[in-house]
GUKOLPA-999797 format. One line per 3 residues: number of its first residue (from 1); their letters; for each residue x, y, z of C-alpha. Coordinates in pm, whole numbers, plus 50000, padded with zeros to 5 digits. Layout:
// residues N
NUM> A> X,Y,Z ~ ... $
//
This chain:
// residues 326
1> MPE> 49112,43131,45710 ~ 49009,43525,45769 ~ 48979,43699,45499 $
4> LLE> 49253,43994,45517 ~ 49151,44361,45410 ~ 49316,44520,45137 $
7> DAP> 49312,44872,45383 ~ 49411,44705,45724 ~ 49830,44858,45776 $
10> PAD> 50112,44601,45844 ~ 50105,44428,46196 ~ 50421,44639,46288 $
13> TQA> 50254,44948,46147 ~ 49980,44916,46402 ~ 50201,44771,46714 $
16> AER> 50358,45174,46654 ~ 50051,45338,46696 ~ 49934,45116,46962 $
19> GAG> 50314,45245,47174 ~ 50222,45573,47036 ~ 49841,45629,47177 $
22> FKL> 50002,45506,47493 ~ 50220,45749,47531 ~ 50024,45968,47467 $
25> AAF> 49771,45897,47758 ~ 50002,45837,47980 ~ 50183,46191,47870 $
28> GAV> 49768,46352,47955 ~ 49778,46173,48261 ~ 50095,46367,48371 $
31> LVV> 49945,46665,48259 ~ 49620,46616,48394 ~ 49835,46557,48780 $
34> VLF> 50126,46865,48724 ~ 49783,47058,48637 ~ 49607,46955,48999 $
37> AGY> 49901,46978,49165 ~ 49982,47314,49039 ~ 49626,47459,49169 $
40> GIG> 49681,47308,49503 ~ 49982,47487,49588 ~ 49834,47801,49469 $
43> RLN> 49555,47761,49688 ~ 49793,47646,50003 ~ 50030,48009,49963 $
46> NSV> 49734,48201,49858 ~ 49683,48368,50217 ~ 49812,48680,50343 $
49> EKV> 49899,48783,50707 ~ 49629,48917,50953 ~ 49685,49085,51374 $
52> QNN> 49412,48994,51526 ~ 49419,49070,51933 ~ 49798,49110,51883 $
55> SVE> 49862,48786,51721 ~ 49973,48732,51366 ~ 49854,48467,51140 $
58> KVR> 49781,48367,50771 ~ 49447,48416,50622 ~ 49276,48306,50292 $
61> TNP> 49331,48555,50070 ~ 49038,48529,49711 ~ 49289,48287,49452 $
64> TMA> 49131,48545,49187 ~ 49192,48846,49368 ~ 49305,49020,49072 $
67> SHD> 49433,49479,49093 ~ 49161,49682,49226 ~ 49191,50060,49378 $
70> DTG> 49197,50069,49745 ~ 49009,50425,49880 ~ 49359,50660,49860 $
73> AAP> 49555,50387,49736 ~ 49748,50366,49422 ~ 49657,50024,49152 $
76> HVH> 49827,49771,49257 ~ 49794,49395,49352 ~ 49755,49235,49692 $
79> NAD> 50064,48920,49690 ~ 49986,48623,49818 ~ 50267,48653,50062 $
82> GTV> 50111,48984,50163 ~ 50326,49282,49986 ~ 50141,49497,49775 $
85> TQV> 50250,49474,49379 ~ 50226,49914,49244 ~ 50059,49821,48906 $
88> SGG> 50180,50147,48625 ~ 49839,50318,48395 ~ 49549,50351,48476 $
91> SAQ> 49375,50720,48534 ~ 49309,50929,48850 ~ 49346,50776,49158 $
94> SVG> 49102,50776,49470 ~ 49150,51049,49737 ~ 49113,50883,50050 $
97> GLS> 49078,51061,50456 ~ 48795,51239,50382 ~ 48548,51038,50619 $
100> VTA> 48540,50926,50912 ~ 48304,50651,50817 ~ 48341,50457,50467 $
103> SGL> 48233,50114,50406 ~ 48112,50020,50663 ~ 48377,50176,50926 $
106> TLQ> 48386,50429,51150 ~ 48715,50574,51315 ~ 48700,50708,51706 $
109> PVT> 48868,50894,51905 ~ 48894,50866,52254 ~ 49070,51248,52275 $
112> SAF> 49092,51549,52003 ~ 49204,51785,52197 ~ 49622,51784,52202 $
115> TAG> 49850,52081,52385 ~ 50104,52235,52168 ~ 50482,52088,52227 $
118> RTQ> 50356,51786,52461 ~ 50388,51418,52422 ~ 50021,51304,52474 $
121> PLR> 49857,50929,52391 ~ 49632,50979,52105 ~ 49359,50701,52085 $
124> FKI> 49084,50552,51861 ~ 48888,50278,51765 ~ 48777,50144,51417 $
127> TAA> 48433,50036,51486 ~ 48187,49828,51217 ~ 47819,49864,51171 $
130> GGA> 47686,49817,51505 ~ 47945,49955,51715 ~ 48129,49695,51794 $
133> AVT> 48524,49768,51761 ~ 48736,49564,51441 ~ 49059,49359,51638 $
136> TYA> 49105,49206,51282 ~ 49344,49385,51038 ~ 49577,49228,50737 $
139> VVH> 49886,49317,50753 ~ 49996,49496,50462 ~ 50353,49667,50391 $
142> DKP> 50480,49500,50764 ~ 50207,49687,50953 ~ 49839,49623,51016 $
145> LHL> 49729,50010,50986 ~ 49964,50354,50875 ~ 49831,50681,51086 $
148> VVV> 49972,51015,50900 ~ 49909,51280,51074 ~ 49946,51660,50963 $
151> RRD> 49835,52067,51020 ~ 49596,52128,50793 ~ 49846,52382,50617 $
154> LTG> 50077,52088,50547 ~ 50334,52136,50815 ~ 50409,51916,51089 $
157> YQH> 50424,51599,50857 ~ 50470,51214,51031 ~ 50378,50867,50968 $
160> LHP> 50302,50665,51271 ~ 50239,50284,51351 ~ 49985,50265,51638 $
163> VMA> 49988,49938,51830 ~ 49638,49775,51857 ~ 49526,49672,52277 $
166> PDG> 49320,49291,52229 ~ 48980,49582,52280 ~ 49045,49719,51935 $
169> TWG> 49224,50006,52094 ~ 49458,50181,51840 ~ 49765,50410,52125 $
172> VDL> 50033,50560,51947 ~ 50231,50896,52163 ~ 50246,51232,51990 $
175> RLA> 50328,51549,51977 ~ 50222,51802,51762 ~ 50475,52111,51834 $
178> QPG> 50255,52400,51700 ~ 49916,52540,51698 ~ 49592,52436,51480 $
181> SYR> 49372,52200,51297 ~ 49570,51884,51212 ~ 49453,51560,51025 $
184> AVA> 49470,51195,51063 ~ 49458,50984,50854 ~ 49436,50597,50908 $
187> DFT> 49476,50375,50614 ~ 49458,49993,50680 ~ 49249,49685,50529 $
190> AIV> 49029,49583,50787 ~ 48868,49176,50849 ~ 48549,49161,50889 $
193> GGQ> 48261,48872,50846 ~ 48567,48677,50637 ~ 48618,48978,50351 $
196> QTP> 48986,49196,50357 ~ 48834,49547,50338 ~ 49117,49820,50255 $
199> VTL> 48983,50141,50376 ~ 49092,50536,50465 ~ 48977,50747,50713 $
202> GVD> 49034,51059,50847 ~ 48942,51239,51128 ~ 49057,51622,51290 $
205> LTV> 49253,51714,51588 ~ 49328,52011,51786 ~ 49581,52231,51945 $
208> AGN> 49499,52541,52109 ~ 49624,52868,52052 ~ 49765,53125,51788 $
211> YAP> 49715,52961,51464 ~ 49939,53132,51159 ~ 49965,52921,50898 $
214> VGL> 50300,52900,50655 ~ 50236,52877,50288 ~ 50296,52578,50074 $
217> PAP> 50656,52602,49948 ~ 50722,52674,49608 ~ 50743,52370,49334 $
220> VTE> 51185,52273,49325 ~ 51357,51943,49183 ~ 51572,51860,49459 $
223> VTT> 51534,51895,49833 ~ 51796,51800,50147 ~ 51712,51653,50501 $
226> DGF> 51879,51496,50729 ~ 52243,51559,50491 ~ 52094,51357,50216 $
229> SVQ> 52002,51511,49888 ~ 51687,51367,49718 ~ 51543,51484,49358 $
232> YAG> 51262,51433,49210 ~ 51186,51351,48837 ~ 50815,51366,48732 $
235> TPQ> 50474,51586,48652 ~ 50184,51483,48853 ~ 49862,51455,48610 $
238> TAT> 49494,51366,48661 ~ 49433,51127,48320 ~ 49732,50899,48295 $
241> TQP> 49980,50752,48589 ~ 50287,50915,48514 ~ 50638,50785,48709 $
244> ILM> 50708,50938,49014 ~ 51131,50919,49071 ~ 51300,50969,49379 $
247> TVR> 51707,50948,49447 ~ 51875,50996,49715 ~ 52236,51107,49746 $
250> GPD> 52473,51127,50079 ~ 52636,51402,50216 ~ 52959,51283,50005 $
253> GRP> 52735,51270,49730 ~ 52729,50961,49627 ~ 52430,50759,49580 $
256> ATL> 52249,50597,49917 ~ 52252,50284,50006 ~ 51858,50277,50019 $
259> EPY> 51754,49944,50278 ~ 51397,49851,50240 ~ 51122,50028,50490 $
262> LGA> 50826,49896,50511 ~ 50860,49626,50282 ~ 50921,49832,49975 $
265> YGH> 51253,50108,49937 ~ 50997,50413,50017 ~ 50646,50498,50042 $
268> LVV> 50516,50779,49926 ~ 50211,50993,50083 ~ 50027,51274,49879 $
271> LRE> 49830,51545,50017 ~ 49602,51764,49860 ~ 49634,52176,49997 $
274> GDV> 49276,52256,50125 ~ 49052,51942,50150 ~ 49421,51735,50312 $
277> GYV> 49348,51478,50082 ~ 49540,51168,50064 ~ 49745,50929,49828 $
280> HVH> 49929,50614,50004 ~ 50162,50543,49664 ~ 50410,50217,49675 $
283> PEP> 50733,50182,49453 ~ 50822,49944,49212 ~ 51005,49647,49399 $
286> QLT> 51307,49751,49250 ~ 51536,50014,49198 ~ 51501,50193,48851 $
289> DGA> 51909,50306,48759 ~ 51961,50354,49164 ~ 51602,50558,49181 $
292> VKF> 51276,50440,49372 ~ 50983,50465,49087 ~ 50645,50534,49200 $
295> WLA> 50326,50579,48913 ~ 50119,50823,48999 ~ 49780,50989,48872 $
298> APG> 49652,51244,49139 ~ 49283,51273,49238 ~ 49246,51604,49074 $
301> PGR> 49391,51933,48938 ~ 49526,52146,49269 ~ 49849,52233,49496 $
304> YRL> 49964,51927,49615 ~ 50239,51812,49912 ~ 50484,51513,49802 $
307> FFD> 50590,51314,50170 ~ 50877,51051,50020 ~ 50976,50829,50344 $
310> FQV> 51345,50615,50283 ~ 51560,50456,50516 ~ 51945,50412,50500 $
313> AGK> 52116,50270,50760 ~ 51821,50170,50944 ~ 51708,50533,51104 $
316> IHT> 51389,50692,50902 ~ 51379,51016,50672 ~ 51180,51210,50439 $
319> AAF> 51159,51491,50203 ~ 50916,51649,50105 ~ 50840,51875,49841 $
322> SAV> 50544,52081,49646 ~ 50350,52009,49320 ~ 50111,52209,49094 $
325> VS> 49843,51984,48884 ~ 49617,52156,48638 $
//
């Protein structure tokens, strides 16, 4: 009979240890399966919509994409479902719309001269290096391209959404009421060579006639538009990102029932006096005590005009505020 070692544990203890080891190994195998399943699901869901020749499909994005600062946009994250989440904190945001060319893309208008008070088609293309028109775009906030048109004295603001033809030509009917020089700012994310390139480009439009510039209104905290009272709270700064809150009340004085517009409860377009520098800010996904909450870091000192777009009962309204940043 073999000699038993004095330190060997009893047979029942050995059996218990073997059972515990088997359970631990089984748990580890299950954990590995769960981790790999989660990784696969994450990759499957990691896509956004894109528009190509007027059709919409899913396109994969970089699974390691983190928050970044798009040209002319506040710091935010592009989510897997194509939406954008605002990120608080940070310093001054970059300003867009000052150049007709950026990141290898160029805004080329077909026509740039308009007649005051007459509705005319605005046509333009976005071209890549070599002159070929871009025809594939990511859908950000429900649209592949956002177009803001405003006179250089920051009056006559319009937020439009052109439609792209198969050859890459964008078109929208445009009416410019008064003579003067206008700025058209195209905000989009092009997909070139499989890569997403967020860009904001700007071009001048002219309306012949006697130009009578309008001075920027004095800063106020409440304005009335289409019967709605809109209250503005916040102090934009250049060094830090600050909260900007917009509260909307109906003609009866009660809080208005805001509806999602372009994937959010509101949009804030900030334009700088002088060069019409452009910043497009998206709000937090949920209301804050009934208010639409944005995070804004002014790109520099100066006077600004803030245009707040919101939707009630299926109709879009715009409230405008002035702000002075020192």
